[in-house]
Structures are given as structure tokens and as C-alpha cells.
C-alpha positions in Angstrom: 3.8 17.6 -14.5 4.6 14.7 -16.7 2.3 11.3 -16.4 2.5 8.1 -18.4 -0.3 5.2 -18.6 1.5 2.2 -18.2 0.3 -1.4 -17.9 -3.4 -0.4 -19.5 -4.0 -1.4 -22.5 -7.5 -3.3 -23.4 -8.0 -6.5 -21.0 -4.6 -6.0 -18.5 -6.3 -5.3 -15.0 -4.6 -3.5 -13.7 -3.8 0.1 -15.1 0.4 2.2 -14.0 0.4 5.6 -14.6 3.9 6.9 -14.7 3.6 10.7 -12.2 7.0 12.0 -13.6 8.5 16.1 -12.1 6.6 17.6 -9.9 3.2 16.7 -8.1 2.1 20.2 -7.1 -1.8 21.2 -6.4 -1.9 22.4 -9.8 -1.8 19.3 -11.4 -4.1 17.0 -9.2 -7.0 17.4 -11.4 -5.5 16.4 -13.9 -4.3 13.3 -12.4 -7.2 12.2 -11.2 -9.2 12.7 -14.1 -7.1 9.6 -15.4 -7.5 8.0 -12.4 -11.3 8.4 -13.4 -11.0 7.3 -16.2 -9.4 3.7 -15.4 -11.7 3.2 -12.4 -15.0 2.9 -14.8 -12.6 0.1 -17.0 -13.0 -1.2 -13.8 -8.9 -1.7 -13.6 -6.6 -1.4 -10.7 -4.8 1.0 -9.7 -1.5 1.7 -9.5 0.6 5.0 -9.7 4.1 4.7 -10.2 6.5 7.8 -8.0 9.5 6.7 -9.6 10.6 9.5 -11.8 8.6 11.9 -9.0 11.2 14.9 -8.0 8.6 17.7 -6.0 5.4 17.1 -4.3 4.0 19.8 -2.2 1.7 19.3 0.0 -1.7 19.1 -1.3 0.4 16.4 -3.6 0.9 14.1 -0.7 -2.3 15.1 1.4 -3.8 13.9 -2.1 -1.8 10.3 -2.6 -2.3 9.5 0.9 -5.9 8.9 0.7 -5.3 7.5 -2.9 -3.6 4.9 -0.6 -5.8 4.6 1.7 -8.8 4.5 -1.0 -7.0 1.6 -2.4 -4.3 2.6 -5.7 -1.2 1.4 -5.3 1.9 4.1 -5.0 4.8 1.9 -6.4 8.4 2.8 -6.4 8.2 6.0 -4.1 11.3 7.7 -3.8 12.7 8.6 0.0 12.0 12.0 0.5 8.1 11.7 0.1 8.2 8.0 2.5 8.9 9.7 4.9 6.8 12.4 4.0 3.9 10.1 4.1 5.1 8.2 7.0 5.2 10.9 9.5 1.6 12.2 8.2 1.0 8.4 9.2 2.7 7.9 12.0 2.7 11.1 14.2 5.5 12.1 16.9 3.4 12.0 20.5 0.8 14.0 21.5 -0.3 14.2 17.2 -2.9 12.8 15.1 -2.9 10.9 13.4 -3.7 11.2 9.7 -6.0 9.9 8.2 -7.3 6.0 9.9 -4.9 4.0 8.8 -3.4 1.1 10.8 0.3 -0.3 9.2 3.1 -0.4 11.7 6.3 2.2 12.7 8.2 -0.7 10.8 6.6 -0.7 8.2 8.1 3.5 7.2 11.4 2.4 9.1 10.3 4.5 12.0 10.3 1.5 14.4 
């Protein structure tokens, strides 16, 4: 995985971290370290996911957790949007993941 940082100039209120390629369990520590640097600076955080091509299960769970904690997920690829929304809105009889209360229409599952 490669990351790119935009909008994190001195004095910027929002740090945008762009993720490129594959987000796997191996890369999560690096992403968290980068996000932590910007959290300490008091910036709001956003991830630009436009250039992600593959995300493993741990990566998807991590992105869901980040989103629930207030990190904005921008330009999410369709394949990832479907994965995250299916966890938010499970099939009948399954338990939802996390405490996300957004409705199905937001994810295109209405």
C-alpha cells in the first residue's frame, strides 16, 4: 500500500490521507501511525479512497471503525462501499456491525 497526504499543510484544519493500491492487515499500522500524527496536531481526518484497488477483511473492518470514530471516508470505490454497507445493514436475522444507525437508502440498499 502507498499513502499520499494532502491538505495537511501547517494550519490546515483537515488532513486528507490518500490510500493507493491494496489495504491489507499488514498496512494498518502504517495508516494508524499517519492518522495519529494528524490527530495530535488537532486536525480533522479524512481518507481519500479513490485509488484503492483491493481491501482485505481486516482493512474493511478498520475503515468501518475509523468511519464510526468520525474519520471521513471520501471517494469510496463501489466495491468497498458495498462491503461497508453490507456490514452496516445485515441480512434479516443477522446482527449489525457496530452501532451505525444510518438507513439503507444512504448505502443504496433501500
